[in-house]
Backbone bond lengths (Angstrom), bond angles and torsions (degrees), N, CA, C in turn:
res aa  C-N    CA-C-N  psi(-1)  N-CA   C-N-CA  omega(-1)  CA-C   N-CA-C  phi
1 M - - - 1.448 - - 1.509 112.51 -
2 T 1.341 118.13 -31.55 1.452 120.41 -177.29 1.522 111.76 -63.42
3 S 1.340 117.91 -20.46 1.456 120.43 178.79 1.522 111.77 -64.80
4 Q 1.338 117.33 -17.57 1.451 120.24 179.43 1.528 111.69 -76.35
5 L 1.335 117.88 -14.30 1.449 121.61 179.12 1.524 109.43 -105.89
6 R 1.335 116.74 123.97 1.448 120.39 179.13 1.517 111.57 -81.10
7 H 1.325 116.94 -22.64 1.450 121.69 -178.67 1.523 108.82 -130.29
8 S 1.340 115.81 153.51 1.456 119.21 178.58 1.524 111.49 -76.64
9 H 1.334 116.96 -11.70 1.462 119.87 -178.00 1.516 109.67 -136.42
10 A 1.318 115.89 135.07 1.455 121.80 173.03 1.524 107.29 -115.54
11 R 1.303 117.00 129.86 1.467 120.39 -177.91 1.518 112.14 -74.39
12 A 1.321 117.16 -23.04 1.467 121.21 176.57 1.523 108.26 -142.20
13 I 1.327 116.13 138.25 1.459 122.21 179.10 1.523 107.29 -119.14
14 V 1.322 115.64 119.18 1.462 121.73 -174.43 1.530 108.39 -117.63
15 F 1.327 116.07 135.38 1.456 121.62 -176.61 1.528 110.50 -115.77
16 D 1.321 115.22 139.47 1.464 120.33 165.38 1.529 107.49 -61.54
17 A 1.327 116.51 158.93 1.469 119.79 -177.48 1.526 112.12 -94.14
18 V 1.343 117.85 -81.10 1.463 121.65 -172.98 1.525 110.60 -71.34
19 G 1.319 116.01 125.86 1.458 121.66 -178.26 1.515 112.69 94.18
20 T 1.327 116.67 -18.45 1.462 121.48 179.02 1.524 110.51 -111.29
21 L 1.319 116.90 -56.68 1.456 121.14 177.26 1.528 112.39 -99.47
22 L 1.339 115.73 -35.23 1.459 121.81 -169.71 1.514 112.14 -124.27
23 H 1.321 116.02 154.78 1.457 121.55 168.23 1.519 108.49 -141.94
24 A 1.320 116.10 152.02 1.465 120.96 178.51 1.527 109.66 -75.33
25 D 1.319 116.13 141.58 1.459 121.74 178.84 1.524 108.39 -141.81
26 P 1.359 117.83 108.33 1.464 130.18 5.74 1.540 112.10 -67.35
27 P 1.349 116.68 166.23 1.462 120.13 179.09 1.524 112.48 -58.88
28 V 1.322 115.19 152.00 1.462 121.43 -174.80 1.529 111.67 -55.81
29 A 1.330 117.39 -47.06 1.467 119.56 -177.02 1.523 111.60 -62.49
30 D 1.331 117.57 -35.70 1.462 120.63 178.18 1.525 110.65 -65.59
31 V 1.332 115.67 -41.18 1.468 120.22 -179.85 1.527 110.33 -65.70
32 Y 1.329 116.28 -44.67 1.468 120.29 179.00 1.532 110.06 -61.40
33 H 1.319 116.41 -44.72 1.457 119.38 -177.13 1.521 111.29 -62.02
34 L 1.333 117.08 -46.69 1.461 120.33 -179.14 1.526 111.16 -65.22
35 A 1.339 116.99 -44.30 1.464 120.01 179.56 1.525 110.94 -63.84
36 G 1.324 116.11 -39.97 1.462 119.62 177.97 1.520 111.65 -61.79
37 W 1.331 116.02 -45.17 1.473 120.64 178.70 1.522 110.74 -60.38
38 Q 1.337 116.82 -40.74 1.466 120.99 -179.91 1.525 112.31 -66.17
39 H 1.332 116.59 -22.71 1.466 120.79 -179.83 1.527 111.74 -106.55
40 G 1.328 117.04 17.17 1.454 120.22 170.40 1.509 117.33 101.73
41 S 1.333 119.13 1.98 1.460 120.77 179.02 1.528 110.37 -75.13
42 H 1.336 116.32 148.35 1.467 122.14 177.39 1.531 111.66 -113.42
43 L 1.334 117.25 11.59 1.466 120.24 179.76 1.523 110.02 -71.92
44 D 1.342 116.36 143.26 1.463 117.98 176.27 1.529 109.40 -83.18
45 R 1.316 114.99 170.28 1.463 120.43 -172.81 1.527 111.93 -62.25
46 D 1.322 118.44 -42.42 1.461 120.77 -178.78 1.519 111.51 -63.64
47 E 1.333 116.70 -39.68 1.457 119.96 179.16 1.526 110.55 -67.62
48 V 1.319 116.66 -39.53 1.466 119.86 176.50 1.524 110.00 -60.08
49 G 1.327 116.81 -45.71 1.462 120.25 179.32 1.517 112.53 -61.51
50 R 1.341 116.71 -42.94 1.462 120.16 179.82 1.519 110.69 -63.23
51 R 1.330 116.46 -46.07 1.465 119.93 -179.58 1.530 111.40 -65.02
52 M 1.317 116.68 -37.14 1.468 119.79 178.44 1.510 111.73 -61.21
53 R 1.329 116.60 -47.43 1.461 120.30 -178.89 1.517 111.06 -61.26
54 A 1.326 116.60 -41.90 1.464 120.49 -179.79 1.522 111.67 -66.87
55 A 1.337 116.58 -43.35 1.467 120.35 -178.82 1.519 111.14 -67.57
56 F 1.338 117.23 -39.22 1.462 120.51 179.68 1.526 110.62 -66.77
57 A 1.325 117.00 -43.61 1.468 120.30 178.68 1.521 110.87 -61.13
58 A 1.324 116.96 -42.30 1.466 120.45 179.40 1.523 111.31 -64.08
59 S 1.325 117.03 -33.82 1.463 120.40 -177.59 1.515 112.68 -72.51
60 E 1.342 117.04 -17.33 1.462 121.05 -178.55 1.523 112.45 -99.36
61 A 1.304 117.80 4.19 1.462 120.66 -175.27 1.520 111.35 -61.70
62 G 1.327 115.13 146.52 1.456 121.43 177.06 1.511 109.33 -161.50
63 E 1.326 116.44 -175.18 1.463 121.08 178.99 1.514 108.52 -106.48
64 G 1.339 116.20 112.50 1.456 119.69 -175.40 1.522 109.65 63.44
65 L 1.340 115.90 -127.26 1.454 121.00 178.13 1.524 111.78 -101.95
66 V 1.311 117.17 11.10 1.469 121.78 -178.69 1.526 109.37 -92.19
67 R 1.326 116.58 135.07 1.451 121.76 178.00 1.525 110.40 -127.52
68 Q 1.322 115.81 157.70 1.453 121.26 178.64 1.537 110.21 -71.68
69 P 1.332 117.48 151.19 1.471 119.66 176.45 1.526 111.09 -57.80
70 T 1.321 115.19 153.54 1.456 119.86 178.87 1.518 109.82 -134.71
71 S 1.327 115.79 175.50 1.458 122.85 -179.49 1.517 107.43 -165.37
72 E 1.319 117.34 176.14 1.460 119.93 176.14 1.534 110.83 -58.99
73 T 1.321 115.55 -45.22 1.469 119.89 -179.49 1.517 111.21 -63.05
74 K 1.329 116.58 -44.14 1.465 120.20 -178.58 1.518 111.70 -67.68
75 E 1.334 117.29 -35.86 1.465 119.32 178.53 1.516 111.27 -67.39
76 R 1.314 117.22 -40.90 1.464 119.36 177.97 1.526 110.79 -63.52
77 E 1.336 116.18 -40.38 1.462 119.83 179.05 1.524 110.87 -68.43
78 R 1.331 117.33 -36.45 1.473 120.28 177.25 1.522 110.15 -60.09
79 W 1.324 117.86 -44.46 1.454 120.55 179.88 1.524 111.85 -70.02
80 R 1.340 117.07 -31.62 1.466 119.08 175.60 1.523 110.17 -63.99
81 R 1.345 116.27 -40.34 1.466 119.77 178.25 1.517 111.48 -66.05
82 I 1.325 117.39 -37.95 1.465 120.81 177.76 1.521 109.96 -62.30
83 V 1.322 117.32 -47.39 1.467 120.85 179.89 1.528 110.44 -61.63
84 A 1.338 117.38 -42.82 1.461 120.77 179.76 1.526 111.16 -64.78
85 S 1.334 117.32 -35.97 1.455 121.20 179.67 1.534 110.87 -68.34
86 V 1.327 116.47 -38.49 1.464 120.30 -179.85 1.528 110.91 -70.14
87 F 1.337 116.11 -46.75 1.464 120.76 -172.00 1.532 111.10 -106.58
88 D 1.328 115.17 68.21 1.465 118.74 179.03 1.528 112.15 -76.79
89 D 1.342 116.81 -1.51 1.467 119.81 177.44 1.530 111.95 -100.87
90 V 1.347 117.12 8.30 1.462 121.27 176.41 1.526 107.80 -106.06
91 P 1.313 118.98 113.14 1.474 121.85 -173.81 1.525 113.98 -60.81
92 D 1.328 117.51 -44.25 1.457 121.18 -179.32 1.522 108.02 -112.22
93 I 1.329 116.32 102.98 1.457 120.72 -172.43 1.528 112.11 -80.27
94 A 1.326 118.26 -18.44 1.467 121.34 -171.63 1.531 113.34 -58.52
95 P 1.353 120.05 -49.28 1.476 118.89 179.52 1.525 112.92 -62.88
96 L 1.332 117.16 -38.62 1.461 121.05 178.75 1.522 109.89 -64.57
97 F 1.314 116.55 -43.88 1.466 119.55 179.59 1.530 110.68 -61.46
98 R 1.323 117.70 -44.00 1.472 120.21 179.80 1.531 110.98 -60.83
99 T 1.326 116.26 -40.22 1.461 120.27 178.34 1.523 111.37 -59.96
100 L 1.328 116.49 -47.55 1.465 121.02 -177.83 1.523 111.55 -69.97
101 W 1.307 117.15 -40.93 1.473 120.58 -179.87 1.526 109.49 -59.97
102 Q 1.313 117.15 -45.85 1.454 120.63 -178.38 1.525 111.99 -69.47
103 H 1.329 116.63 -36.83 1.467 119.48 179.67 1.520 110.88 -56.10
104 F 1.327 116.82 -47.96 1.460 120.00 -175.75 1.526 113.01 -82.14
105 A 1.332 116.51 0.02 1.467 120.58 171.37 1.524 111.30 -85.46
106 E 1.330 116.70 -14.43 1.457 121.17 -174.81 1.529 110.86 -86.20
107 P 1.334 118.39 121.88 1.466 120.68 178.39 1.521 113.76 -55.95
108 A 1.333 117.19 -29.21 1.470 120.45 -178.51 1.517 112.75 -63.69
109 H 1.324 117.79 -17.09 1.460 121.21 -177.92 1.533 113.22 -97.57
110 W 1.323 115.71 13.60 1.461 121.07 177.23 1.523 109.49 -126.46
111 R 1.323 116.37 145.00 1.455 122.17 178.99 1.526 110.35 -128.50
112 L 1.322 114.93 141.69 1.459 121.37 173.81 1.523 108.18 -82.41
113 Y 1.336 117.38 131.15 1.464 120.09 173.69 1.534 108.62 -59.55
114 G 1.327 116.10 145.63 1.456 119.97 179.29 1.518 112.81 -58.76
115 D 1.331 117.29 -41.90 1.456 119.11 -179.63 1.526 111.35 -70.22
116 A 1.332 117.07 -25.88 1.459 120.68 177.38 1.526 110.13 -70.46
117 A 1.323 116.28 -44.32 1.465 120.28 178.91 1.524 110.64 -59.88
118 F 1.330 116.41 -45.48 1.464 121.07 -179.84 1.526 111.30 -63.50
119 T 1.328 116.79 -47.15 1.462 121.60 -175.02 1.523 111.82 -67.78
120 L 1.334 117.12 -45.60 1.463 119.45 179.17 1.523 111.05 -62.41
121 S 1.318 116.86 -41.65 1.459 120.21 179.72 1.523 111.13 -62.62
122 E 1.334 115.93 -44.12 1.462 120.18 -179.81 1.524 111.19 -64.84
123 L 1.321 117.29 -44.75 1.472 120.17 -179.77 1.525 111.15 -65.24
124 A 1.329 116.42 -38.59 1.473 119.18 177.99 1.527 110.43 -63.39
125 E 1.327 116.68 -39.65 1.461 119.98 178.31 1.526 111.17 -64.67
126 R 1.315 116.70 -30.38 1.463 120.43 177.95 1.526 112.04 -76.66
127 G 1.321 116.65 -10.28 1.452 119.97 -179.12 1.513 114.34 89.26
128 S 1.323 117.81 15.18 1.472 120.77 179.93 1.527 110.48 -69.19
129 R 1.323 115.89 145.04 1.465 120.69 171.77 1.523 107.73 -81.60
130 L 1.322 117.10 122.61 1.452 121.97 -173.78 1.515 110.67 -117.78
131 G 1.339 115.41 149.93 1.453 120.63 177.51 1.516 110.95 -150.36
132 I 1.319 115.28 170.82 1.468 123.43 177.18 1.522 107.36 -126.10
133 A 1.327 116.84 137.12 1.466 122.21 178.46 1.524 107.93 -131.31
134 S 1.333 117.15 114.41 1.463 119.50 -169.44 1.521 112.78 -139.93
135 N 1.332 115.01 141.81 1.463 121.51 167.54 1.527 107.22 -83.66
136 F 1.297 115.77 82.10 1.464 122.65 -175.60 1.524 106.45 -141.52
137 D 1.298 116.27 -162.55 1.462 121.84 175.52 1.517 107.63 -133.81
138 R 1.330 116.44 -171.92 1.461 121.06 -171.29 1.529 113.38 -61.44
139 R 1.326 118.19 -17.43 1.468 119.87 177.78 1.518 111.82 -58.57
140 L 1.341 116.71 -27.74 1.456 119.95 -178.06 1.521 111.73 -62.06
141 R 1.315 118.50 -30.03 1.465 120.59 -177.39 1.528 111.36 -62.58
142 A 1.321 116.93 -40.13 1.467 120.06 178.43 1.522 110.42 -65.21
143 V 1.336 116.94 -38.43 1.465 121.11 178.73 1.524 110.01 -63.90
144 V 1.320 117.25 -44.56 1.465 121.66 179.96 1.523 110.67 -64.89
145 Q 1.319 116.86 -45.45 1.461 120.46 -177.12 1.522 112.86 -65.81
146 A 1.324 117.02 -24.38 1.463 120.95 -178.77 1.525 112.88 -79.68
147 D 1.331 117.54 -11.43 1.466 120.80 -175.99 1.535 109.84 -114.39
148 P 1.336 118.61 119.11 1.464 120.12 -177.09 1.519 114.10 -62.83
149 I 1.323 117.52 -27.18 1.466 119.71 178.44 1.519 110.05 -75.49
150 L 1.335 117.69 -44.90 1.461 120.05 178.74 1.527 111.48 -64.14
151 R 1.314 117.14 -29.13 1.463 119.98 179.33 1.521 112.21 -66.54
152 R 1.317 117.07 -12.45 1.464 119.52 177.30 1.522 111.59 -77.22
153 C 1.333 116.56 -7.80 1.461 120.50 174.47 1.533 108.50 -78.18
154 E 1.300 115.07 126.20 1.468 121.76 -175.14 1.518 112.48 -66.12
155 R 1.320 117.09 -39.59 1.461 121.66 -175.59 1.524 110.14 -132.01
156 C 1.335 115.02 149.05 1.457 121.51 174.95 1.528 107.50 -128.23
157 F 1.322 115.91 107.72 1.457 121.95 -177.79 1.531 108.42 -96.53
158 I 1.323 116.39 117.27 1.462 122.37 -174.22 1.523 108.68 -119.11
159 S 1.314 116.80 130.80 1.465 121.17 -172.98 1.524 112.78 -57.66
160 S 1.332 117.84 -39.71 1.461 119.91 -177.11 1.522 111.93 -66.38
161 E 1.334 117.12 -25.48 1.460 121.71 178.56 1.526 111.66 -87.84
162 I 1.327 116.63 -38.02 1.468 120.27 178.24 1.524 110.93 -69.47
163 G 1.344 116.07 -36.19 1.457 120.41 179.06 1.506 114.29 107.21
164 F 1.333 117.18 -6.84 1.462 122.67 177.23 1.522 108.85 -145.02
165 P 1.331 117.74 143.41 1.466 120.40 177.86 1.528 111.25 -91.02
166 K 1.334 115.55 159.39 1.468 119.18 165.33 1.530 107.58 -61.87
167 P 1.315 120.82 145.29 1.462 129.21 10.00 1.534 114.72 -94.21
168 D 1.321 118.20 15.83 1.459 121.32 -176.20 1.533 110.23 -61.29
169 S 1.319 116.45 134.88 1.466 120.90 -176.96 1.520 112.18 -61.12
170 R 1.336 116.95 -25.08 1.462 119.89 -178.99 1.526 111.59 -68.60
171 F 1.321 117.26 -29.58 1.464 120.21 173.48 1.524 109.96 -62.82
172 F 1.320 116.71 -49.92 1.460 121.01 -175.84 1.526 111.63 -68.57
173 A 1.324 117.43 -35.91 1.460 120.59 178.31 1.526 110.76 -63.62
174 A 1.335 116.14 -41.98 1.465 119.83 179.49 1.522 111.11 -65.83
175 A 1.328 116.85 -40.99 1.465 120.50 179.59 1.522 111.03 -65.02
176 A 1.337 117.33 -43.73 1.468 120.80 179.29 1.522 111.05 -62.57
177 A 1.324 116.59 -38.70 1.464 120.24 179.60 1.524 110.70 -64.49
178 Q 1.335 117.28 -40.30 1.462 120.25 179.32 1.523 111.84 -69.38
179 L 1.327 116.69 -34.87 1.454 120.47 176.81 1.521 111.74 -73.13
180 D 1.335 116.08 -24.47 1.472 122.29 -175.37 1.527 110.66 57.96
181 V 1.337 114.16 45.39 1.455 122.61 179.18 1.522 107.85 -130.58
182 P 1.339 118.79 137.27 1.467 119.63 176.69 1.523 111.03 -57.20
183 P 1.339 118.15 141.47 1.471 120.29 -177.09 1.519 114.35 -52.09
184 D 1.336 117.60 -39.86 1.458 118.64 -175.47 1.528 113.34 -75.75
185 E 1.335 117.24 -0.08 1.452 121.29 175.66 1.539 111.74 -110.22
186 I 1.352 115.23 14.19 1.461 121.38 175.54 1.519 108.23 -111.47
187 L 1.306 116.42 133.17 1.464 122.22 177.12 1.521 109.21 -110.68
188 L 1.334 116.64 126.99 1.463 121.57 172.63 1.517 109.12 -105.79
189 V 1.320 116.28 134.09 1.455 122.79 174.39 1.522 107.27 -117.57
190 G 1.337 116.93 123.16 1.454 119.71 -178.04 1.502 112.79 -156.43
191 D 1.332 115.94 165.52 1.468 121.17 -174.46 1.527 113.19 -101.03
192 D 1.335 118.07 -5.71 1.465 120.83 -178.62 1.535 108.75 -102.25
193 W 1.331 115.64 116.51 1.461 119.52 -173.81 1.524 112.33 -60.10
194 T 1.324 117.43 -44.58 1.464 120.06 -177.90 1.519 111.86 -76.87
195 N 1.321 116.40 -56.67 1.466 120.25 -174.26 1.520 112.91 -63.66
196 D 1.336 116.17 -41.40 1.460 119.89 -174.74 1.532 112.37 -92.04
197 I 1.318 116.56 -56.83 1.459 119.37 -169.50 1.535 111.50 -78.13
198 L 1.321 117.44 -55.98 1.465 119.48 -179.31 1.523 111.09 -63.69
199 G 1.330 116.36 -41.73 1.461 119.60 -179.97 1.512 112.40 -62.18
200 A 1.330 116.61 -47.30 1.463 120.53 -178.86 1.526 111.49 -64.32
201 R 1.321 116.77 -45.71 1.467 119.49 -177.94 1.524 111.85 -65.40
202 A 1.332 116.82 -37.65 1.465 119.64 177.82 1.521 111.04 -64.23
203 A 1.332 116.99 -27.16 1.464 121.81 179.37 1.523 111.98 -88.17
204 G 1.327 117.33 2.22 1.453 121.37 177.23 1.513 114.68 91.31
205 W 1.346 117.06 5.72 1.461 120.38 177.70 1.531 110.10 -82.62
206 Q 1.310 116.31 162.18 1.452 121.19 163.81 1.534 107.39 -80.41
207 A 1.315 117.53 154.87 1.465 119.99 -179.71 1.521 110.22 -153.97
208 I 1.318 115.15 139.87 1.460 122.19 175.09 1.525 108.15 -127.47
209 W 1.313 114.65 132.68 1.460 122.47 -176.71 1.523 110.28 -87.52
210 L 1.315 116.40 130.14 1.456 122.72 172.53 1.523 108.31 -97.93
211 D 1.321 116.15 113.28 1.468 122.09 -176.68 1.522 108.89 -113.60
212 R 1.316 116.39 75.83 1.470 121.06 -176.40 1.525 112.82 -61.51
213 H 1.337 116.72 -28.93 1.467 120.30 -172.47 1.525 112.60 -98.39
214 E 1.334 117.03 9.04 1.454 122.45 175.85 1.526 111.53 52.27
215 S 1.318 114.71 49.82 1.464 119.53 179.02 1.525 110.02 -78.88
216 S 1.321 115.54 164.62 1.468 120.17 178.77 1.525 107.70 -87.73
217 G 1.315 115.52 73.83 1.463 121.25 -176.20 1.511 112.59 -86.22
218 P 1.335 115.96 -176.51 1.465 121.43 -176.06 1.523 113.70 -72.83
219 E 1.332 118.15 -15.47 1.463 120.84 175.57 1.526 107.73 -154.71
220 A 1.314 116.05 165.63 1.457 119.83 178.36 1.522 109.35 -68.21
221 G 1.318 116.04 137.80 1.458 120.36 179.33 1.510 111.43 -120.32
222 L 1.325 116.30 167.63 1.454 120.93 173.74 1.532 109.20 -66.23
223 R 1.307 116.72 139.63 1.462 120.61 173.91 1.529 110.22 -88.89
224 S 1.312 115.64 -22.20 1.460 121.99 -179.47 1.522 108.24 -147.54
225 L 1.329 116.46 148.83 1.461 119.42 177.47 1.522 111.51 -64.77
226 A 1.325 117.42 -24.13 1.459 119.92 178.70 1.529 111.51 -61.73
227 E 1.347 117.30 -24.88 1.462 120.88 178.62 1.523 111.75 -69.16
228 L 1.326 116.81 -14.41 1.461 120.14 178.95 1.520 111.91 -70.09
229 L 1.311 117.01 -33.84 1.481 120.95 -171.89 1.517 113.03 -59.40
230 P 1.333 120.50 -49.88 1.471 117.98 179.25 1.524 113.54 -65.76
231 L 1.331 117.43 -28.11 1.459 119.31 177.34 1.524 111.38 -63.67
232 L 1.321 115.64 -38.39 1.459 119.93 -176.89 1.525 112.99 -78.65
233 E 1.328 115.82 -10.74 1.464 119.99 177.53 1.522 112.10 -84.50
234 R 1.330 116.36 -15.23 1.467 119.73 -174.20 1.518 111.08 -82.84
């Protein structure tokens, strides 16, 4: 695992948000299924989950590591298209979309992973500079502010505010400029191989992959964020 770090010290440690630090509770597919049923959909939960994964993957398509510019307006429209793609049996998608958009804006519907809480607390006690880098929108700020552990992160880099999503190099360049740290002294930890690991490394950052599900990926990844702590001590 130490081969993933080019330096024994990183001046700033930045974490992806959803899937790395946070998860939705209840799970996203369960929320979509229930909301869809309440608005007249007859799709079962498995079909909703399958359609969600396909629609989300299609919405992130790009050429190589280059992505189209984004904004708050574009992110909201992207999610409206995802909801419409999933629930093609709901005639008026607007009320359903508003329900789902607001649900995931509520901090109460997000949970910090146990290993994330432990790791962030330990790193903060060590005096590490911490940050969050996420393909999200402004709703994430309320979620971060509601959690005392997440508030220990100095910066929160959000794609809709920066204007480009990960893995685009322009996202990472903007984040490095705000941190005022050379790219090769920033470490990103994330669970998405393309958006987090390939994107960060192409931008000159260090990067470590969090592989919670023990997939057969291109390299060995951390199984838990707690495994990061001994690496940073070396």
